[in-house]
N, C-alpha and C positions, 0 to 999 in steps of 0.2 A: 612734072617737068620743072628743070632747076632754072630759077628767075636770074641767076648771075652765072658769070663765066668761072669766077674764082670760088674755090672751096670755103676760102673764110666767110665771104659775105653770104654764101649760100647756107652755110651753117648757122650764121647768126640770123638769117630770115627765116629758117624752118624752124628754128627755136624759139623764136619772137622775141629777140633781142633789139630789133631795130626801130628806132622811132623816127629819126632823121639822119640823112646823109647829105653833106655839103654838095658832093659831086661824085653821084653814084655811079655814073658810066666812067668817070676818071679813075676812080679809086677801085673799080672792078676789074678794069683792063690792068692797070698796074698790079694789082696783086695777084692776077692771073699769068703775068709776065714774069714776075721777079719777087724775090722775098723783101717784106716790107718792114719798117721798123714804126711800132705804134706804142703809145704810152696811156697810163691814166694815172693822176694826180690825186694823192690823198694828203689831207692836211692832218695834223697829228696834235687834235684839239682834244682827245681823249685817250685813254690807256688801251682803247679798243676800236675796231671798225664795227658797225652793225650790219643788219642783214640786208637794207638797201645798197650798203656797199659790196656785198657779196654778188649782186648781179654784175656790176662792173668787172670786178675782179674774174668772175668767169668768162667774162668777154676776153680777158687778156690771156686766160686757159686756152680759148678757142683760137686765138691769135697765132699762140705757140704752138697749139696741136696741128695747124694748117701749115705749118712749116716757115711761120713767119717769127720775126724776133719781137720780144714783147718787153716792156720797161715799166716796172712799178716805181713812180716817182713819190718820195716822200716828200711832202713839204715843210721841210724845216726852216726855210726861210717866210713862205707865205704863211704858214702858222702864226708867225709873230705879228701878222695883220689881222687876219681873219677875214674868210670870205662873208661878205654882207648879203650874198643872194637869198632872197625870200624871208629875211629876218626882219623883226621889229626893232631889234636893239643890237647894239655893236656885240659882238664876243667878247668874251672875257680875255685879256692880254695875259699871255703865260709867259714865263722864264725861259731861256735857252735850255736851262737844265731840265724843267718839266717837260720840254717840247721833245727833248733826247730821250728821257724816259719813256715817254710815251711811244715814240717812234721803236725802241727795243722791244717794248710790250707788243705792239700790232705786227712787227717783223714775225713774230711766233706763228702767227695767224697765216701770215702770207706762206711762210715756209710749207705749210701742210697744203695748201691749195695750189700754190705754182710751183714750177719745177726751176729750181736755181741752178743745178748740175746739167750733166750730159753735154752733148755736142752743141746744142741751139739753147743754153740756159736763159732764163728770165734774168735781165739785170736789175738791181735794185738801185736806184740813183737817188741823191737828195738835193734838192733845189738850193738848200744853204750853201752848197759848194760855188754857187756865183753868184747868187743875190747879195749875200752879205759882203762879198767883195766889190761891189759896185760903187763907183762914185757918182754921187747923186746928181750932180750939174750934168754931168756926160750922159748918166743915164736919161735925164729929161730932155735933153739936145737929140740923143740917137734914138730912143725909143719913144719916149712921150710926144715927140711932135707928130707921130703917126696915128694917136688916137685923137677922134673928135669927141669932144665932150657932148655935143648935141646927139650923136649917136649912142653914147653912152648912157646917156639919160633916157633914152627910148627904150632898153632893154627892160623886160619884166623884171627882172632880179632887182634893178634899181628903182624902176618906176612904181612899183607897188609900194616900197619904201616910202618914196615921197608922196603917192596918193593918200598915205596914211598920215601924213604930215608927222611923219617919225624921222629923227634926225639921221643923215648919213655923214661920219666924218671924213674928213679928207684922207684920214688913215686908211678906211677902208675903200675909199673912191681909188686908190692906187692897186688895188687888188688885181683888179681885171688887167691893169698894164703888167704887173708881176706875172700872172699867169699867162699871159700872151707871150712875154717874153721867155717864160720858161719853154716854150715851142720853138722858138727860134734856137735857144741855146742848145736843146736837146737834138735840132738838126745838125748844128754845128758839130757837137761831139760825137753824135751815133748815126747821123742820118735819117733821124726820125721825119716821117711825113703825115703820121696818123694820130689824132687825140680822140680818145672816146671818154664818154662819161654819163650820167645822168642828164635826163631833159632839162633839168634846172639850170644846168652847165652850159646850155646851148649859146648864149651870149658870150660867156667868157670864150669858149672855144673858137666860136666864129671870130672873134678878136684876135686871137692867136693866128688863125688861118690868114687873115687880112694882113697881119703884121709880117708874115713869112713872105708875103707876095711884095710888101713895100719895103721890107729891109733887104731881102735876099733874092728877090726876083723869082720865088719858087712856088709850087702849087702843092700846098698842105690841105689835109682832108679832115673831116670832122663825121663822127657817128655818135648817136645818143641812144639810151634806151629810154623806153617810156616808163613814167612813174607807174608803179606797178600797185595795183589796187585789188582787193580781193572782190570775188563776185557779188558781195553785198554792199559793194561801194566804200567798205572802210580801208583805210590807208594801211599799206601792209607794213609790219615791222613793229607793232606795238603788242604788249602781252598784259595781262593783269598787274603784273608787278614792273612794266616800264618798257622801256626798249628792248629789242632781241640782239644783244650784244654777241660777237663771235667768240670773245674770251671767256673760257670756262668760270673763270673767278666772278664774273659779273653776269654771267648767264648760264646756268650749269649745262652739261651735255644733256641731262635727262630733261630739263625744262625746254631745251632746244628741240630735242627729238619729239616731245609733246606738242610743240608749237606746230610742227609739221603733220603729225599724226591727226591733228584736229582741223585739218584743212578743209575748207567747205568742198562739198561733193565737185563743183562746176569749176573749181581750181585746181583739182589734182592734175590734169593733164597737162595745162599751163606750167604748172611747178615744176613737174617732173622734167618739161623740155628746158626750162631756164636754169634749174638748180643742181639737177643730176647729170650724169654722164652716160647715163643708159642710152642704148640705140634707139632710132625713133620708132623702129618697127616694135621694140618691145614696149616702149611708152604707149605706142597705140593699142596694143593687146591690153595693157592696163588700164588705160582710160575706157576701153570698152566694156570692162567688168560693170556689173550693175548691183544695187542691193548690197547685201552684208559682203557679197565678194570684194566690193569696192574697198572695205576697209583692210583688205590685204594689199591694195594698191598703195593706200594711205601709208602702211607700215613701212612699205619697201620705200617709199618717198622720205619717210620719217629717217630710216637708215642709212639710206644712200647718202643723203645731205649730210646728216651727222657724222658720217664717216669722213666726208670730205674735209669738214670743220674742225673736227676734234680727233679724227683718227678710228680706223674700223673697231678696236677694241672697245671703245668709249662707246661707239655707236650700238654695238652688239649688247654692250651692259647696260644700256638705256632701254633696248627693246625687251631684254630679259626682266628687267625691273618692271616695266609695263606689263609684261604677260604675268609676272608672278602676282602683281597688284590687283590686275583687272580680271585675269582668267581663272587664277587658283585662290584669290582672296587673301593671300599672303601679303605681308608688306616688307619689301627689299631694303635694308638699310642702306641701300644707293641712293634712295630718294633724296631731294633737297632738304637739307638740314639747316635750320637757323635757330640761333641763340636767343634767349630773351632774357634780359638783365633782371634779377631779383629786386635791384632799386635799393638805395638807401633809405627809403622811406618805409618806417616800420609796417605801414599800411599794407606794403605789397610783400612783405616777408611771408604771408601766408598763402600768396599765388598772385595770379593775374585774372583780369577779366576776359571773358570769351571774346570780347572785341579786340582786346589788345593782344591775344594769343592769335587771333585770325589776321590781325594786321601785320604782327611779327612774322608771321608765316611766309610773307611775300606774295601769296596767292591773290591778293587785294593791294590796291596801290594806296589806301589810306583807310583811316579809322573810321570815316564816315561811310566809305564803300562797304566796310567789315559790318556796320551796323545794318545796312541796307539789305546785304545777303542774308544775315541772321535773322531780319524780319521776314525773309522771303522762305526762310526754313532750308536753306542751303548748307548750313554748317554742321558738320560733327566733329565732336572731338573724342577721341578713344572710341569710337563707333556711337555714340551718345548725341542724339540730336539734339541741338543748341537753340533755345528759342528766347532767352533772355540775354541781351547783350551786356547786362551788368553782372551777372552771375560771376563769383570767383571761382576759378577752377584752382584748387588747392595743389600745392607742389606735391603733395602725397598722392596725389591722384594720377601720378605719371605712370605709363606703362612700362612694367619692369623689363619688357623684351626689348623696349626702344630707349629707356631711360629718359623718355620725354613723353611729349603730347602726338600723338598721331592725329594730325588736321586734315579733314577731306572736306572740299567744297565744291558741291554739285555731286555729279556722278564720275567725273574723269580727273579732278586736280588733288593732289595728296602732297603733303609736306610734314618732316618732323621738326617739332620746335622743342629745344632742349634748354632747359632754364641753365642759366650761366652759373658755375660755381664759383 
């Protein structure tokens, strides 16, 4: 039985997106009665967003899909300050040029996930358009006076930093004010009444809801998603080689596909609901599979999510690469390929150690982890079991089929390591 009157909140609820809603009855009634405009903000602190952001971007997709208007807000202004939420130190300050370059890179991912065309297009907006034009004293008087420092200090995002006796700069302390003002400005320009985000943004979002009431006398709404963890308790979004980015140059489509293919059994249904657009009855069917058949559900999960982020062709290529590698024993040349420098030191001109090659493959995050995996007898180079972390693998040992080394870690992880010419 439907929990809400509006299609929008029912979709979010049934797919597991909802953690907190500021006024569920009010938002539900409004969304059931008329088209609403909602947004999510993303700071451009890197050239890509990561898998945690994919959850919130998907909320924007469902907002648009259920007939409402979605805004993806780029933090061209807020990125100059940096969000202090749940961090032990201040973010590195970026130049305007670097922020703009990051925004252009992130836009490419958004364009594959959200629909910026058609009769009800998602809007892409940059808060630099208003934040960089503000006059400081007027901003303090008109906006800053509505913020209670006592209340700001009570939010977990700030309180945890202070409890750890880590410094919180005055610059960072302004971030909450700037984000709250974004909500007000988006309402003035586009009639926006809803902000969504991860649960770690609850304090910042609620400040915007409160500011809308104080400055405009209007009711704003907030929805946050839960922090997504694996059934094992591990935080989602980390791989052996680091963060799971959505840009293919930072995390290849094949690695992305494999990340979802290796989902824990207990996570398959949850991830299908959140990350794919498959109908719920089809998800229920896939989740009911057991044993070896559940692996087929994992492949569908991996292919569907990869298709959303990287395109259908890349997804099918990743699936075929995995099939060729694991089911037929062949090694597809579209596997992640890394180059390893032969180095100026004559000592390395003959080759590199097994440890160095494994570390260079990206299958482990460090040389110390590479040594540990070799000690566990988990490494094969060109199908040879490697047990000596200091064995020099000579360049002439390259497999002629690939022009490099086939690196296998355990049963499921592969990469090609090519000596730099």
